[in-house]
Steps between C-alpha positions, in 0.01 A plus 500: 500500500290583804130400526400869434716512185318184374160676479446662163426874528420768249781653295582852621726765354767412753528152327556644150886512522527139594247400227690695236834365616379137481323555174826625347685200636257266325426725191605217265187318610285808569432813303694807597327714760534871585358671804220645281430164338481339847259764617287444187500121560400541860225752419314255269591178689230303684754334734835649605654353815846460637702335778799632689518857390434434132761232468238258377198629295219371292288724267194372324176591313175358417519346153162652422598851614623807322860405512619401149821332415607245240516221764158587641360504153654162412363351816158676449467338158511154670364549855212666670482629857871495586728710715824597331830505694694778327825471699648334806838632607685338791842622608755228433589456868133442585444229233436146628379652838126479434432862390374395156262240639371745760422758228347246270278362779395854579420592141305172452294583804435857369412368149260245642325766706462710179331206327788402269522136391873489425840664543703553177847620427792468258861388563789577273629203293740721291695606703402199702400527866515135613453583864177692435362214277571252776353727766173544308468130429560423866209738585267310266524719189471315169647628174230613243711629218806683379559824313799683344559874479655668196789608733610138538346440845262212552259403783305203622153571640382331813157465666389370839136444577375646824 
């Protein structure tokens, strides 16, 4: 990656194809995403930035905002003043290259500027995503609970104080 590619920038329509392709590649850990659903997510997001033409993206919301989802609600029952990371998607060939850390550093800076006290997210435990668990722990996230879905999926929730 060049230095320019390592600076997070806003997600534009020209990035959608890469985002949808990478989301489909990791759909077993993410929820399915159509073009319309991506548009809807981006429209209500508080943070939506990308690297290298949309090959690495992070989308998030204020936990106190209007965005409602079972994971935000679970976290909201236990936390106050948090920023929720809805999804991070990094193309396989870009993993272990620093893209995730760059996006997390950027969203942490953004969340601090907005007055949030913590970042929060969930990582799949069924099906398990061991690389993501390790990544979040390395970044200082701590587990705060687990939940199971009726569809057989399960997640572990993580929080990092800002």
